[in-house]
BATORFI-661422 format. One record per residue (C-alpha): residue number from 1; x, z, y. Coordinates in Angstrom, 2 decimals. Example, Ala and Ser with C-alpha at 12.3 -4.5 7.8 and 13.67 -1.06 7.14 Angstrom:
<sites>
[site 1,[12.30,7.80,-4.50]]
[site 2,[13.67,7.14,-1.06]]
</sites>
This chain:
<sites>
[site 1,[88.34,82.36,114.11]]
[site 2,[92.12,82.31,113.60]]
[site 3,[92.51,84.50,116.65]]
[site 4,[89.97,87.02,115.38]]
[site 5,[91.61,87.16,111.96]]
[site 6,[95.01,87.67,113.54]]
[site 7,[93.62,90.49,115.65]]
[site 8,[92.05,92.19,112.64]]
[site 9,[95.22,91.96,110.59]]
[site 10,[97.21,93.27,113.51]]
[site 11,[94.83,96.21,113.96]]
[site 12,[95.01,97.12,110.28]]
[site 13,[98.81,97.12,110.39]]
[site 14,[98.94,99.14,113.56]]
[site 15,[96.34,101.60,112.26]]
[site 16,[98.73,102.56,109.49]]
[site 17,[101.51,103.06,112.03]]
[site 18,[99.29,105.13,114.28]]
[site 19,[98.00,107.38,111.51]]
[site 20,[101.42,108.15,110.13]]
[site 21,[102.98,108.60,113.56]]
[site 22,[106.35,107.20,114.54]]
[site 23,[109.98,108.19,114.47]]
[site 24,[112.56,108.01,117.22]]
[site 25,[116.10,106.86,116.83]]
[site 26,[118.71,109.49,117.65]]
[site 27,[119.43,110.17,121.32]]
[site 28,[122.47,111.67,122.90]]
[site 29,[123.06,115.26,121.79]]
[site 30,[122.19,116.72,125.18]]
[site 31,[118.70,115.22,124.98]]
[site 32,[117.83,116.46,121.49]]
[site 33,[115.06,119.04,121.15]]
[site 34,[113.62,120.65,118.04]]
[site 35,[110.28,118.88,118.49]]
[site 36,[111.73,115.37,118.22]]
[site 37,[111.73,113.50,114.92]]
[site 38,[114.56,111.15,114.00]]
[site 39,[115.10,108.66,111.20]]
[site 40,[118.08,107.66,109.09]]
[site 41,[118.25,105.93,105.69]]
[site 42,[114.62,106.75,104.89]]
[site 43,[114.89,110.41,105.88]]
[site 44,[112.91,111.88,108.77]]
[site 45,[114.53,114.95,110.29]]
[site 46,[114.51,117.30,113.23]]
[site 47,[117.40,119.06,114.91]]
[site 48,[117.10,122.84,114.79]]
[site 49,[118.09,125.20,117.58]]
[site 50,[121.40,125.95,115.88]]
[site 51,[122.31,122.24,115.99]]
[site 52,[121.77,121.57,112.27]]
[site 53,[119.25,119.18,110.71]]
[site 54,[116.08,119.86,108.74]]
[site 55,[114.61,117.08,106.59]]
[site 56,[110.86,116.80,107.22]]
[site 57,[110.04,113.58,105.35]]
[site 58,[111.34,110.84,103.06]]
[site 59,[110.18,107.22,102.97]]
[site 60,[113.22,105.64,101.39]]
[site 61,[113.55,103.71,98.17]]
[site 62,[112.72,105.65,95.02]]
[site 63,[115.23,105.36,92.20]]
[site 64,[115.93,107.58,89.21]]
[site 65,[117.53,110.14,91.49]]
[site 66,[117.70,111.00,95.16]]
[site 67,[120.95,112.51,96.42]]
[site 68,[120.20,114.36,99.64]]
[site 69,[123.01,113.79,102.17]]
[site 70,[125.15,116.56,103.66]]
[site 71,[124.67,115.17,107.16]]
[site 72,[122.11,113.14,109.12]]
[site 73,[122.79,111.84,112.62]]
[site 74,[126.10,113.69,112.53]]
[site 75,[124.29,117.02,111.95]]
[site 76,[124.79,119.21,108.89]]
[site 77,[121.64,119.26,106.76]]
[site 78,[120.81,122.92,106.22]]
[site 79,[117.06,122.93,105.58]]
[site 80,[114.26,120.97,103.89]]
[site 81,[110.76,121.37,105.32]]
[site 82,[107.52,122.13,103.54]]
[site 83,[106.11,118.97,101.93]]
[site 84,[109.08,116.82,102.95]]
[site 85,[109.00,115.01,99.59]]
[site 86,[105.22,115.12,99.24]]
[site 87,[104.85,111.67,97.74]]
[site 88,[104.38,111.57,93.97]]
[site 89,[107.99,110.90,93.12]]
[site 90,[108.99,111.06,89.47]]
[site 91,[112.68,111.34,90.14]]
[site 92,[115.45,113.90,90.11]]
[site 93,[116.45,115.31,93.50]]
[site 94,[120.00,116.56,94.01]]
[site 95,[120.32,119.14,96.80]]
[site 96,[123.77,119.69,98.38]]
[site 97,[125.33,123.10,98.98]]
[site 98,[124.83,122.70,102.73]]
[site 99,[121.05,123.16,102.29]]
[site 100,[120.51,126.91,102.40]]
[site 101,[116.81,126.98,103.27]]
[site 102,[113.74,125.49,101.59]]
[site 103,[110.67,126.03,103.75]]
[site 104,[107.59,126.46,101.59]]
[site 105,[107.57,123.88,98.82]]
[site 106,[109.19,120.57,99.83]]
[site 107,[107.66,118.79,96.83]]
[site 108,[103.89,119.27,97.25]]
[site 109,[101.60,116.86,99.07]]
[site 110,[99.55,117.75,102.15]]
[site 111,[96.33,118.77,100.42]]
[site 112,[97.48,120.06,97.04]]
[site 113,[95.83,117.32,95.02]]
[site 114,[97.77,115.25,92.51]]
[site 115,[100.84,117.41,93.01]]
[site 116,[103.87,116.12,91.16]]
[site 117,[106.95,118.31,91.19]]
[site 118,[110.28,116.58,90.48]]
[site 119,[113.32,117.89,88.66]]
[site 120,[115.87,119.37,91.06]]
[site 121,[119.61,119.79,90.60]]
[site 122,[121.98,122.08,92.51]]
[site 123,[125.60,123.02,91.91]]
[site 124,[126.52,126.19,90.03]]
[site 125,[128.13,127.47,93.22]]
[site 126,[125.14,126.86,95.48]]
[site 127,[124.85,129.82,97.92]]
[site 128,[121.04,130.22,97.89]]
[site 129,[119.50,128.01,95.19]]
[site 130,[119.70,127.91,91.43]]
[site 131,[118.00,126.08,88.59]]
[site 132,[117.18,128.09,85.48]]
[site 133,[115.79,126.21,82.46]]
[site 134,[114.79,123.39,84.80]]
[site 135,[112.94,125.64,87.28]]
[site 136,[114.10,125.90,90.90]]
[site 137,[114.62,129.33,92.49]]
[site 138,[115.61,130.58,95.94]]
[site 139,[117.99,133.45,95.11]]
[site 140,[118.04,134.80,98.66]]
[site 141,[114.28,135.41,98.60]]
[site 142,[113.91,135.92,94.83]]
[site 143,[111.35,133.13,95.00]]
[site 144,[110.27,130.69,92.32]]
[site 145,[110.06,127.48,94.34]]
[site 146,[109.07,124.72,91.93]]
[site 147,[108.26,124.23,88.27]]
[site 148,[108.75,120.50,87.44]]
[site 149,[105.64,118.66,86.30]]
[site 150,[107.49,116.90,83.49]]
[site 151,[109.08,120.05,82.10]]
[site 152,[108.12,120.36,78.43]]
[site 153,[106.82,123.58,76.91]]
[site 154,[103.44,125.25,76.43]]
[site 155,[104.61,128.70,77.58]]
[site 156,[106.79,129.92,80.40]]
[site 157,[108.00,133.44,81.17]]
[site 158,[108.92,134.00,84.82]]
[site 159,[112.29,135.84,84.89]]
[site 160,[112.34,139.55,85.68]]
[site 161,[113.42,140.22,89.25]]
[site 162,[111.40,137.36,90.69]]
[site 163,[109.40,138.68,93.65]]
[site 164,[107.58,135.61,94.94]]
[site 165,[105.74,132.77,93.24]]
[site 166,[105.95,130.18,96.00]]
[site 167,[103.37,127.83,97.46]]
[site 168,[102.23,125.20,94.92]]
[site 169,[105.01,126.46,92.63]]
[site 170,[103.20,125.49,89.39]]
[site 171,[101.24,122.59,90.83]]
[site 172,[100.55,120.00,88.12]]
[site 173,[102.46,122.04,85.51]]
[site 174,[101.59,121.25,81.90]]
[site 175,[101.72,124.78,80.50]]
[site 176,[99.06,126.77,78.72]]
[site 177,[100.51,130.27,78.97]]
[site 178,[102.38,132.00,81.79]]
[site 179,[103.93,135.47,81.91]]
[site 180,[104.21,137.11,85.33]]
[site 181,[106.62,140.08,85.39]]
[site 182,[105.93,143.36,87.17]]
[site 183,[108.57,142.50,89.80]]
[site 184,[106.31,139.85,91.37]]
[site 185,[104.59,141.05,94.54]]
[site 186,[103.43,137.77,96.09]]
[site 187,[101.61,134.69,94.83]]
[site 188,[101.76,131.86,97.35]]
[site 189,[99.23,129.35,98.62]]
[site 190,[97.65,127.18,95.89]]
[site 191,[100.40,128.35,93.54]]
[site 192,[98.67,127.07,90.38]]
[site 193,[96.80,124.04,91.82]]
[site 194,[96.21,121.38,89.15]]
[site 195,[97.91,123.57,86.56]]
[site 196,[96.68,123.43,82.94]]
[site 197,[96.64,127.21,82.43]]
[site 198,[93.66,128.53,80.47]]
[site 199,[94.08,132.07,81.76]]
[site 200,[96.51,134.25,83.62]]
[site 201,[97.20,138.00,83.91]]
[site 202,[97.99,139.35,87.39]]
[site 203,[99.99,142.60,87.24]]
[site 204,[99.21,145.52,89.56]]
[site 205,[102.40,144.89,91.55]]
[site 206,[100.95,141.71,93.04]]
[site 207,[99.53,142.81,96.38]]
[site 208,[99.87,139.60,98.41]]
[site 209,[97.71,136.65,97.37]]
[site 210,[97.87,133.43,99.38]]
[site 211,[95.27,130.71,99.87]]
[site 212,[93.32,130.24,96.63]]
[site 213,[96.08,130.04,94.00]]
[site 214,[93.48,129.42,91.27]]
[site 215,[91.88,126.27,92.66]]
[site 216,[92.01,124.34,89.37]]
[site 217,[90.73,127.15,87.11]]
[site 218,[87.25,127.03,85.61]]
[site 219,[86.01,130.48,86.67]]
[site 220,[87.14,134.00,87.47]]
[site 221,[86.99,134.94,83.77]]
[site 222,[90.32,133.09,83.55]]
[site 223,[91.88,135.57,85.99]]
[site 224,[92.75,138.82,84.24]]
[site 225,[93.85,142.06,85.91]]
[site 226,[93.38,145.78,85.42]]
[site 227,[90.24,147.57,86.58]]
[site 228,[92.44,149.65,88.87]]
[site 229,[94.20,146.67,90.46]]
[site 230,[95.04,147.68,94.05]]
[site 231,[94.10,144.31,95.56]]
[site 232,[91.80,142.19,93.41]]
[site 233,[88.14,142.57,92.53]]
[site 234,[85.36,140.30,91.28]]
[site 235,[81.77,140.39,92.57]]
[site 236,[79.16,138.12,91.02]]
[site 237,[81.84,135.82,89.70]]
[site 238,[83.63,135.56,93.06]]
[site 239,[87.20,136.80,93.58]]
[site 240,[88.01,139.06,96.55]]
[site 241,[91.01,140.77,98.12]]
[site 242,[89.47,144.17,98.72]]
[site 243,[92.21,145.35,101.12]]
[site 244,[91.92,142.38,103.50]]
[site 245,[88.16,142.06,102.92]]
[site 246,[88.90,138.43,102.11]]
[site 247,[86.95,136.12,99.86]]
[site 248,[89.71,134.41,97.85]]
[site 249,[87.79,132.10,95.55]]
[site 250,[84.27,130.96,94.74]]
[site 251,[84.64,128.87,91.55]]
[site 252,[82.90,125.49,91.58]]
[site 253,[81.57,126.20,88.08]]
[site 254,[79.28,128.96,89.38]]
[site 255,[75.85,127.41,88.94]]
[site 256,[74.25,128.65,92.15]]
[site 257,[72.58,126.51,94.80]]
[site 258,[72.70,129.32,97.39]]
[site 259,[75.39,131.91,97.94]]
[site 260,[75.38,134.77,100.45]]
[site 261,[78.81,136.10,101.31]]
[site 262,[78.67,139.93,101.14]]
[site 263,[78.35,141.82,104.43]]
[site 264,[81.68,143.36,105.43]]
[site 265,[83.73,140.34,104.38]]
[site 266,[86.04,139.46,107.27]]
[site 267,[87.93,136.42,106.02]]
[site 268,[86.95,133.29,104.13]]
[site 269,[90.29,132.52,102.56]]
[site 270,[92.04,129.17,102.48]]
[site 271,[90.50,126.88,99.85]]
[site 272,[87.98,129.57,98.92]]
[site 273,[85.02,127.19,98.42]]
[site 274,[86.96,123.96,98.07]]
[site 275,[85.27,121.42,95.78]]
[site 276,[82.08,123.53,95.45]]
[site 277,[79.92,120.48,94.80]]
[site 278,[77.35,119.41,93.84]]
[site 279,[75.60,122.69,93.01]]
[site 280,[76.26,124.82,96.12]]
[site 281,[73.85,123.53,98.78]]
[site 282,[73.32,126.57,101.00]]
[site 283,[75.86,129.07,102.23]]
[site 284,[75.09,132.15,104.31]]
[site 285,[77.94,133.81,106.19]]
[site 286,[77.62,137.42,107.42]]
[site 287,[78.23,138.49,111.00]]
[site 288,[81.39,140.31,109.87]]
[site 289,[83.37,137.07,109.39]]
[site 290,[86.20,136.63,111.91]]
[site 291,[88.42,134.04,110.22]]
[site 292,[87.69,130.84,108.27]]
[site 293,[90.86,129.72,106.50]]
[site 294,[92.47,126.34,105.91]]
[site 295,[90.42,124.07,103.60]]
[site 296,[87.93,126.91,103.16]]
[site 297,[84.90,124.64,102.64]]
[site 298,[86.67,121.33,101.99]]
[site 299,[84.50,118.96,99.95]]
[site 300,[81.46,121.23,99.91]]
[site 301,[77.90,119.95,99.62]]
[site 302,[75.86,121.84,102.21]]
[site 303,[74.14,119.99,105.08]]
[site 304,[74.03,122.89,107.53]]
[site 305,[76.04,126.01,108.20]]
[site 306,[75.80,128.72,110.84]]
[site 307,[79.18,129.92,112.03]]
[site 308,[78.86,133.61,112.97]]
[site 309,[79.42,134.71,116.56]]
[site 310,[82.53,136.79,115.77]]
[site 311,[84.58,133.97,114.18]]
[site 312,[87.83,133.50,116.09]]
[site 313,[89.69,130.95,113.96]]
[site 314,[88.57,127.88,112.04]]
[site 315,[91.51,126.68,109.97]]
[site 316,[92.97,123.27,109.25]]
[site 317,[90.62,120.99,107.26]]
[site 318,[88.17,123.90,106.99]]
[site 319,[85.13,121.60,106.66]]
[site 320,[86.90,118.34,105.84]]
[site 321,[85.00,115.93,103.56]]
[site 322,[81.76,117.91,103.81]]
[site 323,[79.95,114.59,103.56]]
[site 324,[76.41,116.01,104.00]]
[site 325,[77.10,118.26,107.00]]
[site 326,[74.91,116.97,109.85]]
[site 327,[75.43,119.29,112.81]]
[site 328,[77.53,122.27,113.77]]
[site 329,[77.81,124.71,116.67]]
[site 330,[81.16,126.34,117.30]]
[site 331,[80.52,129.72,118.98]]
[site 332,[82.17,131.17,122.08]]
[site 333,[84.30,133.50,119.98]]
[site 334,[86.36,130.66,118.45]]
[site 335,[89.76,130.26,120.10]]
[site 336,[91.35,127.95,117.52]]
[site 337,[89.84,124.88,115.87]]
[site 338,[92.32,123.59,113.31]]
[site 339,[93.71,120.14,112.63]]
[site 340,[91.33,118.03,110.57]]
[site 341,[88.68,120.75,110.78]]
[site 342,[85.81,118.23,110.35]]
[site 343,[87.81,115.26,109.10]]
[site 344,[85.65,112.80,107.12]]
[site 345,[82.35,114.61,107.73]]
[site 346,[80.60,111.26,107.59]]
[site 347,[77.04,112.60,108.16]]
[site 348,[77.96,114.72,111.18]]
[site 349,[75.94,113.53,114.20]]
[site 350,[76.48,116.24,116.80]]
[site 351,[79.00,118.96,117.57]]
[site 352,[78.68,121.68,120.20]]
[site 353,[82.04,123.23,121.02]]
[site 354,[81.55,126.36,123.07]]
[site 355,[83.80,128.85,124.75]]
[site 356,[87.49,129.34,124.37]]
[site 357,[88.92,126.50,122.26]]
[site 358,[92.12,125.37,123.98]]
[site 359,[92.92,122.23,122.00]]
[site 360,[91.14,119.56,119.99]]
[site 361,[93.72,119.36,117.24]]
[site 362,[94.97,116.36,115.30]]
[site 363,[92.25,114.53,113.29]]
[site 364,[89.72,117.24,114.14]]
[site 365,[86.81,114.78,113.90]]
[site 366,[88.48,111.71,112.38]]
[site 367,[86.22,109.44,110.32]]
[site 368,[83.05,111.18,111.48]]
[site 369,[81.34,107.78,111.43]]
[site 370,[77.94,109.01,112.63]]
[site 371,[79.11,111.39,115.34]]
[site 372,[77.13,110.44,118.46]]
[site 373,[77.63,113.39,120.77]]
[site 374,[80.36,115.96,121.25]]
[site 375,[81.09,118.18,124.21]]
[site 376,[84.64,119.13,125.08]]
[site 377,[84.48,122.41,126.99]]
[site 378,[86.40,123.32,130.13]]
[site 379,[89.62,125.02,129.14]]
[site 380,[90.68,122.46,126.53]]
[site 381,[94.14,121.25,127.56]]
[site 382,[94.87,118.56,124.98]]
[site 383,[93.13,116.06,122.73]]
[site 384,[95.28,115.66,119.65]]
[site 385,[96.48,112.68,117.67]]
[site 386,[93.64,110.78,115.95]]
[site 387,[91.22,113.50,117.07]]
[site 388,[88.23,111.11,117.13]]
[site 389,[89.72,108.31,115.05]]
[site 390,[87.03,105.95,113.70]]
[site 391,[84.13,107.84,115.31]]
[site 392,[82.41,104.48,115.62]]
[site 393,[79.00,105.89,116.69]]
[site 394,[80.40,107.86,119.62]]
[site 395,[78.89,106.30,122.75]]
[site 396,[80.14,108.58,125.49]]
[site 397,[82.39,111.55,125.99]]
[site 398,[83.35,113.65,128.97]]
[site 399,[86.94,114.78,129.24]]
[site 400,[87.19,117.98,131.31]]
[site 401,[89.63,118.47,134.17]]
[site 402,[91.64,120.94,132.11]]
[site 403,[92.95,118.25,129.71]]
[site 404,[96.54,117.18,130.41]]
[site 405,[97.29,114.92,127.44]]
[site 406,[95.46,112.47,125.18]]
[site 407,[97.27,112.04,121.85]]
[site 408,[98.03,108.86,119.97]]
[site 409,[95.04,107.19,118.29]]
[site 410,[92.79,109.84,119.87]]
[site 411,[89.83,107.45,120.23]]
[site 412,[90.99,104.51,118.09]]
[site 413,[88.09,102.47,116.65]]
[site 414,[85.43,104.30,118.66]]
[site 415,[83.72,100.93,118.75]]
[site 416,[80.53,102.12,120.48]]
[site 417,[82.31,103.90,123.34]]
[site 418,[81.41,102.03,126.53]]
[site 419,[82.98,104.03,129.32]]
[site 420,[85.25,106.97,129.80]]
[site 421,[86.66,108.76,132.82]]
[site 422,[90.11,110.26,132.54]]
[site 423,[90.49,113.25,134.89]]
[site 424,[93.36,113.75,137.34]]
[site 425,[94.80,116.48,135.15]]
[site 426,[95.91,114.01,132.42]]
[site 427,[99.58,113.02,132.57]]
[site 428,[99.95,111.04,129.34]]
[site 429,[97.84,108.63,127.29]]
[site 430,[99.18,108.42,123.76]]
[site 431,[100.08,105.51,121.55]]
[site 432,[96.95,103.56,120.56]]
[site 433,[94.69,106.12,122.26]]
[site 434,[91.83,103.63,122.83]]
[site 435,[92.89,100.84,120.47]]
[site 436,[89.96,99.04,118.88]]
[site 437,[87.36,100.40,121.35]]
[site 438,[85.73,97.00,121.44]]
[site 439,[82.71,98.12,123.55]]
[site 440,[84.78,99.84,126.23]]
[site 441,[83.82,98.17,129.51]]
[site 442,[85.41,100.44,132.07]]
[site 443,[88.06,103.10,132.26]]
[site 444,[89.70,104.80,135.20]]
[site 445,[93.33,105.82,134.93]]
[site 446,[94.21,108.45,137.56]]
[site 447,[97.45,108.65,139.54]]
[site 448,[98.47,111.70,137.51]]
[site 449,[99.19,109.54,134.43]]
[site 450,[102.91,108.83,134.08]]
[site 451,[102.96,107.54,130.51]]
[site 452,[100.77,105.03,128.64]]
[site 453,[101.75,104.57,124.99]]
[site 454,[102.11,101.35,122.99]]
[site 455,[98.83,99.74,121.81]]
[site 456,[96.90,102.09,124.12]]
[site 457,[94.14,99.56,124.91]]
[site 458,[94.72,96.97,122.20]]
[site 459,[91.56,95.06,121.20]]
[site 460,[89.40,96.61,123.94]]
[site 461,[87.53,93.31,123.84]]
[site 462,[84.94,94.20,126.50]]
[site 463,[87.35,95.58,129.07]]
[site 464,[87.24,93.32,132.15]]
[site 465,[89.41,95.00,134.76]]
[site 466,[91.89,97.82,135.07]]
[site 467,[94.17,99.29,137.70]]
[site 468,[97.42,100.84,136.56]]
[site 469,[98.41,103.68,138.93]]
[site 470,[101.69,103.85,140.85]]
[site 471,[102.85,106.74,138.70]]
[site 472,[103.36,104.53,135.61]]
[site 473,[106.83,103.02,135.15]]
[site 474,[106.39,100.98,131.97]]
[site 475,[103.77,99.01,130.05]]
[site 476,[104.43,99.43,126.33]]
[site 477,[104.32,97.06,123.38]]
[site 478,[100.88,95.52,122.65]]
[site 479,[99.26,97.73,125.31]]
[site 480,[96.58,95.15,126.20]]
[site 481,[96.90,92.82,123.23]]
[site 482,[93.64,91.04,122.38]]
[site 483,[91.75,92.32,125.46]]
[site 484,[89.94,89.00,125.47]]
[site 485,[87.59,89.82,128.40]]
[site 486,[90.31,91.13,130.69]]
[site 487,[90.14,89.12,133.93]]
[site 488,[91.86,91.37,136.43]]
[site 489,[94.66,93.89,136.18]]
[site 490,[96.97,95.30,138.84]]
[site 491,[100.58,96.11,138.00]]
[site 492,[102.11,98.46,140.61]]
[site 493,[105.65,98.26,142.05]]
[site 494,[106.58,101.37,140.05]]
[site 495,[106.59,99.41,136.75]]
[site 496,[110.05,98.31,135.62]]
[site 497,[109.34,97.06,132.08]]
[site 498,[106.61,95.21,130.17]]
[site 499,[106.74,95.48,126.38]]
[site 500,[106.48,93.00,123.52]]
[site 501,[103.10,91.19,123.37]]
[site 502,[101.77,93.52,126.07]]
[site 503,[99.17,90.94,127.24]]
[site 504,[99.08,88.56,124.25]]
[site 505,[95.68,87.06,123.38]]
[site 506,[94.22,88.04,126.78]]
[site 507,[92.41,84.69,126.88]]
[site 508,[90.36,85.42,130.03]]
[site 509,[93.35,86.40,132.13]]
[site 510,[94.03,83.61,134.64]]
[site 511,[96.36,85.24,137.15]]
[site 512,[98.76,88.15,137.12]]
[site 513,[101.24,89.31,139.75]]
[site 514,[104.53,90.64,138.43]]
[site 515,[106.24,92.90,141.00]]
[site 516,[109.93,92.59,141.86]]
[site 517,[110.51,96.00,140.30]]
[site 518,[110.08,94.59,136.76]]
[site 519,[113.51,94.05,135.17]]
[site 520,[112.47,93.76,131.52]]
[site 521,[109.74,91.75,129.80]]
[site 522,[109.41,91.79,125.99]]
[site 523,[108.95,89.00,123.48]]
[site 524,[105.59,87.23,123.59]]
[site 525,[104.35,89.42,126.43]]
[site 526,[101.94,86.68,127.55]]
[site 527,[101.57,84.63,124.35]]
[site 528,[98.23,82.91,123.73]]
[site 529,[97.14,83.45,127.34]]
[site 530,[96.40,79.72,127.71]]
[site 531,[94.93,79.85,131.25]]
[site 532,[97.35,82.37,132.73]]
[site 533,[99.47,81.61,135.78]]
[site 534,[102.01,84.26,136.70]]
[site 535,[102.70,85.09,140.33]]
[site 536,[106.38,85.96,140.71]]
[site 537,[108.83,86.63,143.54]]
[site 538,[111.67,84.20,144.20]]
[site 539,[114.84,85.04,142.30]]
[site 540,[113.10,87.83,140.38]]
[site 541,[113.52,88.67,136.72]]
[site 542,[109.89,87.59,136.18]]
[site 543,[110.62,84.11,137.60]]
[site 544,[113.56,83.65,135.25]]
[site 545,[111.46,84.91,132.33]]
[site 546,[108.69,82.41,133.13]]
[site 547,[111.19,79.55,133.28]]
[site 548,[112.91,80.48,130.02]]
[site 549,[109.61,80.90,128.17]]
[site 550,[107.99,77.81,129.70]]
[site 551,[105.14,79.79,131.24]]
[site 552,[102.93,78.62,134.07]]
[site 553,[103.92,80.39,137.30]]
[site 554,[103.86,80.27,141.07]]
[site 555,[106.34,81.76,143.51]]
[site 556,[105.02,84.20,146.10]]
[site 557,[106.73,85.94,149.01]]
</sites>
């Protein structure tokens, strides 16, 4: 019982690590690439191609103010990424003069809910940023970046000369009246999400409208514009961009159980139907649709939907949290299926992915608890991080020969998955890829695999035997922790290191041969393996490790 409890607690802790990813400590400068994420003093950052740093996250201590450093890892900090400070921080953030670029809105969270924008301070001599009456602007782009949530005042007039109202710029703002000057040409994604505005007038100069800026408004009556507006029009209470033939917004207050998108509409915009529950139960899409935007149907109430045959793109979180959606067919025309596209569709039982999708993106089907069958078509090259996380009804899945990588947590907690064959095309198995697959009885790892991440098979309680191919050079931390049925495993001569607790709690493991090639074994690598006897070579690192840790061993030639 104590063992089981320890395993559960360990899994819960590791699940949080796996979902949020991991950071690397800085490497030598020659090894740095823009895709790598580093950590220092609570800041996560990447190194840009010009050798400077961009902050992409902050998990440090929250005080009354955060002073962003000039340098991280010896690199000048020149940029702050979109959503880098997405946690609800009620602090003041001081940005140094070295930061000349703010990408998107660094202060919104990932889904636009519960946005809280902090006060920001910059010096009077800052080259690209300024704060006017508490509001942050990018002077290079003439962009209003962020209106602080705690800024007092019932009315705000955007200064003349402003061209862009940025993404989430007025998120969570407590204002009742807003003046938009004629100089504004662009309103960014979800610009007024969770804003208290009763109504807003959009001047004719605004010709670029991002993903549903009006998500928190009651209905389209709150959106005012001239009858001759060059971009906007309303049909049956629904807002459209007539130039792009894009449906911008279907208000949740429209009391209709069925809605038919007009023929000729090409794009369902980002967030267009978000939160259309509980009234909207049936949605009919015309054959003219080619693009379904990010969050387009997030938290909608329909149980079925037919995706038209001309759709090419399904955006990030497009159907996320559609809790009644039971089945879906993705047509041949779709080339991109976004991250989190069906995240938390808890009633989804089957998915048919046809045609030309090249990647199963991050969290594409995470928390689809009832998903039993899914086909991954030939041509898919990668299965993303947490792609099938917690799909605990998924019994089998076929990975095609085209797949080269399986991301971290890809199949974590697929507790009903009994067997899986990894094709020869796969070169890497990510961190925690099969962790918690307690029914997994067999798995074949091909010689093509060169990397197996930490926790990869942790708590695969039914797994009895496994052969690690010669191509693998290291066994990571907790890789086989709590594989209580594991009786046989072969470690090849190519392996040089075994990580912390790699085989801990493998209570059925009685013998294990450690090759001479192993020169590093982590803490507790074989802890709680009460019946295990190690087979080691005379004078080897493994022999010395067994002696120092008082482990049962025998010397072999």
